[in-house]
C-alpha positions as CSV (number, residue, x, y, z in Angstrom):
1,M,153.3,128.2,128.5
2,W,151.8,131.8,129.0
3,K,150.2,133.3,125.7
4,E,149.1,136.8,125.4
5,S,145.8,135.5,124.2
6,F,145.1,134.4,127.7
7,R,145.0,138.1,128.9
8,T,141.6,139.1,130.5
9,G,142.5,142.9,130.5
10,I,142.3,142.9,134.2
11,D,145.9,143.7,135.4
12,V,146.1,142.1,138.8
13,I,144.4,138.9,137.7
14,D,146.7,138.7,134.5
15,R,149.8,139.1,136.8
16,Q,148.6,136.4,138.9
17,H,147.7,134.1,136.0
18,K,151.1,134.8,134.4
19,E,152.8,133.8,137.9
20,L,150.9,130.5,138.0
21,F,152.1,129.7,134.4
22,E,155.6,130.6,135.0
23,K,155.8,128.4,138.2
24,T,154.0,125.6,136.5
25,A,156.6,125.8,133.5
26,I,159.5,125.5,136.2
27,L,157.8,122.2,137.7
28,L,157.5,121.0,134.0
29,R,161.0,121.5,133.5
30,G,162.1,120.0,136.8
31,A,159.8,116.8,136.3
32,N,161.0,116.4,132.7
33,D,164.8,116.7,133.6
34,S,164.6,114.4,136.7
35,V,162.2,114.5,139.7
36,E,165.1,112.8,141.8
37,N,167.7,115.5,140.7
38,N,165.3,118.4,141.2
39,R,163.4,117.1,144.2
40,E,163.6,120.1,146.5
41,L,162.9,122.4,143.4
42,C,159.8,120.3,142.6
43,I,158.4,120.2,146.4
44,S,159.0,123.8,146.7
45,T,157.3,124.7,143.6
46,I,154.4,122.5,144.3
47,R,153.9,124.1,147.8
48,F,154.0,127.6,146.3
49,L,151.5,126.8,143.6
50,E,149.2,125.1,146.3
51,N,149.0,128.4,148.4
52,Y,149.4,130.8,145.4
53,A,146.2,129.1,143.8
54,V,144.2,129.5,147.0
55,S,144.9,133.2,147.2
56,H,144.5,133.7,143.4
57,F,140.9,132.1,143.7
58,T,140.0,134.2,146.6
59,Y,140.8,137.2,144.9
60,E,139.3,136.2,141.6
61,E,136.1,135.2,143.4
62,D,135.8,138.5,145.2
63,Y,136.0,140.3,141.9
64,L,133.4,138.3,140.2
65,L,131.0,139.0,143.2
66,S,132.0,142.8,142.8
67,I,130.6,142.8,139.1
68,D,127.8,140.5,139.8
69,Y,128.9,138.0,137.5
70,P,125.9,135.7,136.7
71,D,127.9,132.4,136.5
72,F,129.7,133.0,139.8
73,A,128.5,129.6,141.4
74,E,129.7,127.6,138.3
75,H,133.0,129.3,138.4
76,K,133.6,128.9,142.0
77,M,132.5,125.1,141.8
78,Q,135.4,124.8,139.3
79,H,137.9,126.4,141.8
80,D,136.5,124.0,144.5
81,K,136.9,120.8,142.5
82,F,140.4,121.8,141.4
83,L,141.6,122.3,145.2
84,Q,139.8,119.0,146.1
85,S,142.0,117.4,143.3
86,V,145.1,119.1,144.6
87,V,144.6,117.8,148.1
88,S,144.1,114.2,146.8
89,Y,147.3,114.6,144.8
90,E,149.0,116.2,147.7
91,Q,148.3,113.3,149.9
92,K,149.5,110.7,147.4
93,M,152.6,112.5,146.9
94,E,153.5,112.9,150.6
95,E,152.6,109.3,151.2
96,S,155.0,108.3,148.3
97,D,157.6,111.0,149.6
98,F,157.2,112.8,146.4
99,S,158.1,110.0,144.0
100,A,158.7,110.8,140.4
101,K,155.6,108.9,139.3
102,H,153.1,111.2,141.5
103,V,154.8,114.3,141.0
104,K,154.7,113.7,137.1
105,E,151.1,112.9,137.3
106,F,150.4,116.2,139.3
107,T,152.2,118.2,136.9
108,G,150.5,116.8,133.8
109,M,147.0,117.4,135.4
110,L,147.8,120.8,136.9
111,A,149.3,122.1,133.4
112,T,146.3,120.9,131.4
113,W,143.8,122.3,133.9
114,L,145.5,125.7,134.3
115,I,145.5,126.1,130.5
116,Y,141.9,125.2,130.0
117,H,140.6,127.2,132.8
118,V,142.5,130.5,132.0
119,A,141.9,130.2,128.2
120,D,138.2,129.3,128.3
121,I,136.6,129.5,131.7
122,D,138.3,132.9,132.9
123,L,138.1,134.7,129.6
124,R,134.3,134.4,129.8
125,Y,134.1,137.1,132.5
126,A,136.5,139.3,130.7
127,K,134.2,139.7,127.4
128,P,130.9,141.4,126.6
129,P,128.4,141.6,127.8
130,K,129.4,143.7,130.7
131,Y,128.0,143.2,134.2
132,S,126.9,145.4,137.1
133,G,124.6,147.4,135.0
134,G,126.8,147.8,132.0
135,K,129.8,148.8,133.9
136,D,133.1,147.7,132.3
137,S,134.1,144.4,134.3
138,R,137.9,145.4,133.8
139,A,137.5,148.8,135.5
140,S,136.1,147.3,138.7
141,A,138.8,145.0,139.9
142,P,139.5,145.0,143.7
143,T,142.9,146.7,144.7
144,A,146.0,144.7,144.8
145,T,145.9,145.0,148.6
146,A,142.7,143.1,148.6
147,A,144.5,140.2,146.8
148,A,146.9,139.6,149.5
149,T,145.8,136.4,151.4
150,T,147.9,135.2,154.5
151,T,149.2,131.8,154.6
152,A,146.8,130.9,157.5
153,A,144.0,132.0,155.4
154,S,145.5,129.8,152.6
155,S,145.8,126.9,154.9
156,A,142.2,127.3,156.1
157,T,140.9,127.3,152.6
158,A,143.1,124.4,151.7
159,S,141.7,122.5,154.8
160,A,138.2,123.2,153.7
161,A,139.0,121.7,150.3
162,S,140.3,118.6,152.2
163,A,137.3,118.3,154.3
164,T,135.3,117.9,151.1
165,A,137.8,115.7,149.1
166,T,135.3,112.9,148.7
167,S,133.9,114.9,145.6
168,A,133.9,113.4,142.2
169,T,136.9,115.4,141.3
170,A,138.9,114.0,144.2
171,S,137.9,110.6,143.0
172,A,138.8,111.4,139.6
173,A,142.3,112.5,140.8
174,S,142.6,109.2,142.5
175,A,141.5,107.2,139.6
176,T,144.1,109.1,137.4
177,A,146.9,108.2,139.8
178,T,145.8,104.7,139.7
179,S,145.3,104.5,135.9
180,A,148.3,106.4,134.9
181,S,150.6,104.0,136.7
182,A,149.4,101.2,134.5
183,S,151.0,100.6,131.0
184,A,148.6,100.2,128.1
185,A,147.1,97.1,129.8
186,P,143.7,95.8,130.0
187,A,141.1,98.5,131.0
188,P,140.9,99.1,134.9
189,A,137.9,98.0,136.7
190,S,136.3,101.2,136.8
191,A,136.2,101.2,132.8
192,A,134.9,97.6,132.7
193,S,132.3,98.6,135.2
194,A,131.3,101.6,133.3
195,H,131.0,99.4,130.2
196,A,129.0,96.7,132.2
197,T,126.6,99.5,133.7
198,S,125.9,100.8,130.1
199,A,125.4,97.3,128.8
200,A,123.0,96.6,131.6
201,S,121.1,99.8,131.2
202,D,120.8,99.1,127.5
203,T,119.3,95.7,128.2
204,A,116.8,97.0,130.8
205,S,115.8,99.7,128.5
206,A,115.3,97.2,125.5
207,A,113.0,95.1,128.0
208,S,111.1,97.7,129.6
209,A,110.8,100.6,127.4
210,P,108.9,101.1,124.1
211,A,110.8,101.3,120.7
212,T,113.3,104.3,120.6
213,S,111.5,107.6,121.1
214,A,111.5,110.4,118.2
215,S,113.7,112.6,120.7
216,A,116.2,109.7,121.0
217,A,116.4,109.3,117.4
218,A,117.1,112.8,116.8
219,A,119.7,112.7,119.5
220,A,121.4,110.0,117.8
221,R,121.7,112.0,114.7
222,N,123.1,114.7,116.6
223,H,125.9,112.8,118.4
224,G,128.4,113.2,116.0
225,E,128.0,117.1,115.8
226,M,128.2,117.0,119.6
227,V,131.6,115.1,119.7
228,R,133.0,117.2,117.0
229,D,131.9,120.3,118.7
230,G,133.4,119.1,122.0
231,I,136.9,118.3,120.5
232,I,137.1,121.4,118.2
233,S,135.9,124.0,121.0
234,T,138.4,122.3,123.5
235,L,141.3,122.4,121.4
236,N,140.7,125.7,119.8
237,M,140.7,127.2,123.1
238,M,143.8,125.4,124.6
239,A,146.1,124.8,121.8
240,G,144.9,127.7,119.3
241,L,144.1,125.4,116.6
242,E,142.2,126.9,113.9
243,E,138.6,125.5,113.3
244,Q,139.6,125.2,109.6
245,S,142.2,122.9,110.4
246,F,139.7,120.2,111.7
247,K,138.2,117.8,109.1
248,D,136.7,114.3,109.0
249,A,139.3,111.5,108.6
250,D,138.2,108.5,106.6
251,L,140.7,106.2,108.0
252,F,142.3,106.1,111.5
253,D,146.0,105.0,111.6
254,A,147.3,104.5,115.2
255,G,150.8,105.0,113.8
256,G,153.8,102.7,114.2
257,D,154.3,103.7,117.9
258,G,150.8,102.7,119.0
259,A,148.4,104.9,120.6
260,V,146.9,105.7,124.3
261,S,143.2,104.8,124.6
262,V,141.3,106.4,127.4
263,D,137.6,105.7,128.6
264,V,135.2,108.1,130.5
265,G,131.8,107.0,131.6
266,I,128.7,109.2,131.4
267,T,126.3,109.4,134.2
268,G,123.0,111.3,135.1
269,A,120.0,111.5,132.8
270,A,122.0,109.9,130.0
271,S,124.5,107.1,130.5
272,G,127.1,105.3,128.6
273,Y,130.7,106.0,127.8
274,M,133.3,107.5,125.5
275,T,136.6,106.0,124.3
276,F,139.0,108.4,123.1
277,V,142.1,107.0,121.2
278,Y,145.1,109.4,120.9
279,P,147.9,108.3,118.4
280,V,151.5,109.1,119.7
281,P,152.2,111.5,117.2
282,F,149.4,113.6,118.3
283,I,150.3,113.4,121.8
284,K,153.7,114.6,121.1
285,N,152.4,117.6,119.0
286,L,149.9,118.4,121.9
287,M,152.6,118.5,124.5
288,T,154.7,120.9,122.3
289,S,151.7,123.2,121.7
290,L,150.5,123.2,125.1
291,M,153.7,123.0,127.2
292,N,156.5,123.8,125.1
293,Y,158.2,120.5,125.1
294,T,158.1,117.3,123.0
295,P,158.4,114.1,125.0
296,S,160.6,111.3,123.7
297,E,158.2,108.8,125.1
298,I,154.8,108.6,126.6
299,G,154.9,108.3,130.6
300,E,153.0,109.3,133.6
301,M,152.9,113.0,133.0
302,E,151.5,112.8,129.4
303,I,149.0,110.2,130.4
304,S,148.0,112.3,133.3
305,A,147.5,115.3,130.9
306,L,145.5,113.1,128.4
307,F,143.1,112.1,131.2
308,E,142.7,115.8,132.1
309,L,142.2,116.5,128.4
310,T,139.7,113.7,128.2
311,N,137.9,114.8,131.2
312,I,137.5,118.5,129.7
313,I,136.4,117.2,126.2
314,G,134.0,114.8,127.7
315,G,132.5,117.5,130.0
316,N,132.0,119.9,126.9
317,I,130.2,116.9,125.0
318,C,127.8,116.3,128.1
319,G,127.3,120.1,127.9
320,Q,126.2,119.7,124.4
321,I,123.8,116.7,125.4
322,Q,122.2,119.0,128.2
323,K,121.9,121.9,125.8
324,N,120.3,119.8,122.8
325,E,118.5,117.1,124.5
326,N,117.8,118.6,128.1
327,R,119.5,115.7,129.9
328,R,121.7,116.7,132.6
329,C,124.7,114.5,132.7
330,D,128.4,114.6,133.5
331,V,131.6,112.4,133.2
332,M,133.2,109.9,135.4
333,P,136.9,109.6,136.4
334,P,138.8,108.7,133.0
335,S,140.9,105.4,132.8
336,L,143.3,103.6,130.6
337,S,141.6,101.3,128.1
338,D,142.4,98.8,125.4
339,I,138.8,98.0,124.6
340,S,137.8,98.5,121.1
341,I,134.2,99.2,120.7
342,D,132.6,97.1,117.6
343,E,129.4,99.0,117.2
344,P,129.3,102.4,119.0
345,D,126.5,104.8,118.7
346,E,128.8,107.1,116.7
347,R,132.5,106.9,115.8
348,I,134.3,110.0,114.8
349,C,137.7,110.2,113.4
350,L,138.8,113.7,113.3
351,E,142.1,115.3,111.8
352,T,142.9,118.2,114.2
353,G,145.7,119.6,112.3
354,I,148.4,118.1,114.7
355,G,147.1,114.6,114.3
356,V,144.0,112.4,114.2
357,I,141.8,111.7,117.4
358,K,139.2,108.8,117.2
359,T,136.2,108.9,119.5
360,D,133.5,106.1,120.0
361,L,130.4,107.2,121.9
362,V,127.7,104.9,123.4
363,V,125.0,106.6,125.1
364,D,121.5,105.8,126.3
365,Y,118.8,108.4,127.3
366,L,117.1,107.6,130.7
367,A,113.3,107.8,130.8
368,A,112.1,111.4,131.9
């Protein structure tokens, strides 16, 4: 899983990242082989990763403060949300006595989140511009001694995360665990609710608002570009897919083995939802590229990874909406869906180089 392109150039942080990837790879192998046969290995690896993530985040945050990193608050929020998600998964695993289902769901989420966070979010502080008055950020890392965090400190931090586990990310983890247990059945209530909310919003807007504004019309023209940018930037960072390998596909073929359809709602100053359809060949190629294994079938671990991928791509698209339209919005917890949108605001079929992704977008901009 670890790639040399993930290096920040900060020795201590790179060693910690590599350790996280190595342990995650062990968990992946154990979960893929048989959780039941590797139960103790899986449990001990999960415990290690939980504690090590806390100590690593503490070290990394101290380093970011030491270089006056301007995006520190956003970076720390990413850490906090992840720890809240871990707390939620840990509760489910313990309640189920570490069932294969919940261990695989946790593993899929963990591996996908770790790859994106290190390959994109962490590399941002390792690149120019330098911080602290032009000082090279890689020259000012705290000593390795400062990185040592006691188990007690780790537990205290984990408890703090648990106390805040009512956040949206913890809810997302809960939704993931619930949805991934379903097969490709009708959309869960959360997805139906998101669609109903969007439809109600559209109706209310039509009744109470004037004709579509010039800014909303311009936004509609930009939706396709936003979706493309969200998919391309995410898969470029995570899977190393070259931008030139992406191109519009005229037709979408789910393939003989079907596809996995994932809904994610949009909330905030823009409302609506996105539906991502991932054909099985794409999923298998993605797992091979990201995690060095090719699944024989699509199960809990692969669906959990797709949920996290959808969450990441959807978040990047929301970032594009905020940047281009000055409308702050965020994604809601992903869920499985078999709903096909007849007339979305935008439908993108994109060849990625490892398979086609179809994305339907419906979005309504709330009155400022």
